[in-house]
Structures are given as C-alpha cells and as structure tokens.
N, C-alpha and C positions, 0 to 999 in steps of 0.2 A: 833591401829596399824594394826591388822589383817584385819580390814575393808578396810584400805587404800591399803594394799597389794592386796586384792581381787579386788578392783576397778582398780588398775593398770593392773592386769592380764586380767580382762574383757576388759579393754581399748585396750590392745595390741592384744588380741584375736579378738576383733571386727575389728580392723584395718587390721589384717592379713586376716580375712575372706573377708573383702571388697576388698582388693587387689587381692586375689585369684579369687573372682567373676569377677572383672574387667578384669583380665588377661584371664580368661576362656572365657568371652564374646568376647574379642578381638581375641582370638585364633579361636573361632567358626566363627566370622565375617571374619577373614582373609582367612580361608579355603573356605568360601562361595565365597569371591571375587576372589580367585585364580581360582575357577571353573566357575566364571562368570565375566571374566576380563573386559567386556564392562561396568560393574557397578562400577569399581574402579574410584574414583575421579581423575581428571586430575593431581592434585597436588601430588598424591601418586603413579601414574603409574610408574614413574622412580624407586622408591624404590621397588615396587612389582616386576617389570621386572628384576631388578638386583638380587633380592632374588631368583626368579625363575631360572635365568640362572646360578647362582653360587651354589645354594643349593637344587634345586628341579627338574631340568630338566634331563631327561634321554638322553644319547647320543648313537646313533644307533651303532657306531663302537665298543662298548664294551658290547653290549647285546648278550649273547651266542646264542640266537635263531636267531639273525639277522646278526652276523658277526663272523669272525674267524681269528685266527693268520695266517700270511703269512710270511715265512722266507725272502722273497725278498722285500715285501712291508709293513711289520709290520701287516697289516690286510687288508682284503677285505670283502665285504658283503658275506654272506653265501648262496651258491646256494640253491634254493628252495623258500619257502614262509614263511613269518612271519608278525606279526603286530607290527608296531612302533607307539606308542602313547605318547602324553604329554597332558598338560592341554587344549590345543586348537585344537587338531587334533588326529585322530586315523586312520592310513592308512595301507592298505595291501602292503607289499613290496615283489615283485616277482623278483628273482635274477637269472641271467644266470650262465653259467659254469665258466666264468672268474671273477665272483663276482661283477658285476655291475647291476644296477636296469633297466634291459631291457630284452627282450626276447632272446631266443637262436637264432632265425632267424635273429635278428638284427646284430649278429656277422658275418654274411656271406656277405662279400664284400659291406660294407656301402659306400655310396658316400659322406655323410656328417657325421662327427664324432664330438660330443660335449664332451669336457672334462672340469673338474672343481671340485669344492668341494660340500658341502651340497646343495648349491643353484641349481646347475645343476642336482644333484641327485634327487631333488624334495622334500626336507625336508618339511614335513607338508602338502603335497597335494597328492591326488591320482595320479598315474603314468600318466594317460591320461590328467591330468590338468597341468602337468609340462611344462615349456617352450620348452624343447626338443620335447615333443610330439606334442605341438602346431605347431612347425616348421615342423615336419614330416607330419602332417596332411595337412598343407597348401601347402607344396612343392610337396608332393607325391613322394619324393625321399627316397631311403633306408638310414636310419639314425640310428646311434648308440649313446645312452646315456651312456657315460663312466665316469660320475661324481661319486665321492665317498667322503663322508663326511670327512672334515679336510685334504684332500690330498693337497700337494703343487705341483707346476709345475713339479718338478723333478720326483716325484712318478707318476704323471699323464702320463708323457712321458714313464716311464718304464712299466706301466700297458698296454699301447697301443702296446707294443711289443708282447703281447699275442693275438692280433687281426689280422686277414687277412685284410690288408689295401691296397691291389693292386688297388682297385677301388676308394679309397678315393680322392676326389677332393677338399673338404673344411674341414679344421680343425678349429673348433670354441673353443677358450680357454677362460674360465671364470676365472678371477683372483680375489683373495681376499688378502688384506694386510697381513693376517696371513701366506700366502704362503712364505713370505720373509724369515722367520726363517728356514724353510726346504731348500729353495733354496740356502741360505747362507751356511748352513752346507754342502750341496752337493758340492758347489764350493770349500770350504775350505778343503774338504776331497778328493781332486784330482778328482772331478767330479764322485764320487762314493756315492751312498746312504748310510746313516748311519741308520742301522736297528737294533733295540734292540731285545733281545731274547724273547722267549715265556713267560718266567717268568715275564718280565716287562709288557707284554700285559695283563696277568692274574692279575697282581698287579693293573694295571690301571682300570680293571673291578671292582675289589674289592673296590678300592678307590671311584669309581663312586657310587657303592652300598651304601657305608658308607655315602657319601656326600648327597645322595638323600633320605636316610631312614628317617622315621618320628619318632619324640619323642614329648611328650606333652610339649607345650611351644615353639616349634621350630619356628612356624610362628611369634609369639609375639616377641621372642628374636631377631631373625635374620632380620625381617622386620623393627623393631625399630632401629636396628643397621644400616640398609641401609638408613633409614630416617635421622639418626644422621650423617652418612657419607655424605649424600647429603647436609646437612646444613653446615658442616665443610669443605667440599671439596673446595680446592682452584683451581682456573682456571689453567689448565695444558696447557703449550705451547708445541705443537707437531709440529715437522718439517716434514711436509708431502711431502716436495720436495726432499727427500733423494735420491740422484742419485744411491746409491747402490742397492736400491730395484729393479729398472729397470735393473741394471747390473746383479744381481743375476738371474732375470727372463730370460733375453736373454741368459745368460750362460747355463741355464737349457735346452733351446731349441737347442742351437748350439752343446752341448755335449750329446744330446740324441742319441740313436742308430736308430732312425726312418729315413726313406728315405722321406724327405719332399720337394725335389727339384721341384716336379710337383704338389705341393699342395698349395692352397691358405689358408694362416693362417689369421684368424680373431680373434682379441683380444678385450675383454670387461672386465670391472671391476664391481663387485657388492660388496656392503658393507651394514652395518646396516642402519636403517632408519635415515635420516638426516645426514648421514656421506658420502654420495656419492659425488665424485668430479672427475675431469679429470686430476689431478696432475700427477698421475702415468702414464697414457696414454701419456700425453704431454712429460714426461721424456723419455719414451720408444721411441717415435718418434724422439726426439732429438738425442738419442744415436744411433739409427739406421741410421740416416742421417749423423752423424758425424764420424762413425767408419766403418772399413772395414769388413762388415759381408757378409755371403753368400747371393746370390740373393733372396732365399726364405725368408730370414729374412728381407732383404731390402723391400720386397713387402708386409710386414705385414700390414693389414688393421685394423683400430680401430673403434669400435662402442661406442658412448658416451651415457651413461644411466643416467648421473648426474641429468638431468632435467626431466627425464621420470617418476621416482618413487617418490611417496609421502608417508606420514605416513599411509594413508588409504590402501596402497598396502602391508603393513606389518601386521603381527600379533601384538596384543597389548603387550603380555608378551614376546613372542619369537621374536628374531631378524631376522627372515626369512620372505621372501615374501609369501603372501597368494595367492589364486587362481587368484584374480584380478591382482596382480603383475606379476604372471607367464604369464597370457594372454597378458599383455602389452609387456613384454620382448619378448615373442614368436612372436607377431605381428611385433615388431620392427626388429627382426632378419630376419623374412620372407621378409619384405620390403627391407632390406639391401641386402639380397641374390638375390633378383630379379634384383638388379642393377649390380651385379657382372658379 
C-alpha cells in the first residue's frame, strides 16, 4: 500500500515538474519574442499584439517624467525632456512650454498647425521622423506640432487657445475614431470639456503601473488567454457609418473659441493597421454640404489615407505607424498642401 502511495506521489510530482518546466520555457520564449517581434509567427502576432497593448505597453500621458496633470485639459506633456520607450522603440521627447512635442520657437506665429493624438505627436519615432517634421522640412514653412496622445478634437481645440495663431493659414486635424467619446461628452455637456480632478489622473497612472508590472507567469497566462479569445471570438458587426461621429466632430469645431474664419482646415483620419477607411470623412462631407455651417466649416478639405498605409507601415506589436509610415503620410500632406 505504501509503495502504491509513493508511486502516486512520484507520478504527480513528475507531472507538476514537467508542467512547470514547460510553462517556464514558454515564459522565456514569450519574453524573447516580445523583444524580437519580427520572429513571432504570423499565426500568433494578433495574440502577442493584443497582450502588449492591454497588459504590457506604457502610455506616455501617465508617465510622471513625460506628462503632468492639467486642470483644463486633464494632462499635457511635461515641458523639458524625457525618454519614452516600449518594446519596439525608445525616443527622446522634447516638450515646449504649452506641453506639446515641439520646440519653443515653433510656438511663435506658425503658418501651419497640426493637431491630433499620438499619431501626430509621433508616438514611436524620433521627432524629426514624424510626419509633421517631414512636412515642415519639405515646405520650409513655420509649423507647430500640437498633437498629444489620446486627445479628442474638443481638447485639441482648447489646447490651441494657448498658442499665438495670428499667422496660421492651415490647420491640419488628424482624427481617430477614439475621439468620438470625448467629442460626444463635450456636446452633451453644453459644449464644455469634462475634466476629472488630479486624483483621477494619479489613479490612472497607478492603474497603468499595475497593468504593466511583471510577475512570473504573466506572459504565459495572458498570451494564452489572448490566443483562446482569438479562437472563441465571434465576428463583431460594427456600424462604422454612424452619423453621430461626424456630428460630434463638427460640433467641437463650431463651438471652439478659435478664430478660424481665414484658416484652411484640412482633415484626415488615421486608424490601426488594416482598419483605415473613408467612411468618417464621407459622412463629414455629407453633413457639411447638407447643413448650415459657417463658411470655414463649409470649406473643410479632406485627405484620404485609406489606401496609403499598409501593414509594413506599422509596428508589429504597437498599433502606431513606424518611420516608413510617417514618411508616407508626410509626403502625402506635402503634395496636398502644394495644391492648396
């Protein structure tokens, strides 16, 4: 009887050791692949990318060295210098006095102003490789990059109130579908921004730290979870032709405090890899032509990027464009501006 008991114990211990060895090897392999994403098998890239974005990626707007609370905008980038890095990049971030990733000199009477979220800010590339810098170099015009990660249109317009815009001739707005949430709240709150207090901002930073902190087995558990989700996920039907998205956007422009009567507004949309289309821009044009808007809204021009960017223009793990993508967008914008 004792021998049988011992055999069972040995059997269970053996299997536990085998499982632990397997999990440890997968954990080590996963860490290696996260640091060398080009080696991730195509069939697993979606699972690794989703894990990275949900449980591994740092976000610049809650890093104390790179960003700070702002009572009117919730946060801005922090004036000075910091380094912002993730698995696929490590960039120096130089920030001016209003909290955007550009020089102090760029704040003085820019002729071209670019506003948007992390795409415009240049997430993942050095400043001189971002598409605003590409446009600035090609045009030779004074240009301000006013993009800040996760800003919606309503906050983008409020931020520009801090800039001397007397010389602005062109305002280029980069839109992302995530802007809709902020723009909707702005409209529903009598066209006033809804800004949380500093405690909420600090809480967001702590939550980010908790989410991205490492513990043994994290890669194995959460990447397997993503693989399983991918297997079980049912096709989602998304109505991308929602008229309200364009309505919220246009309302944010009309109810800004900026003097835009003599400014040419240029609108473009940027999204994740394989998610770019022209549905939002089409709806904006429909609403502009069908409703009684001020002339500067009626004259909005749109730039179509849906067929410009491919998967090769994006990072493998991160859902932002790489240097190649920024060069393409910058060249496209330059060519368009030449025609205006």
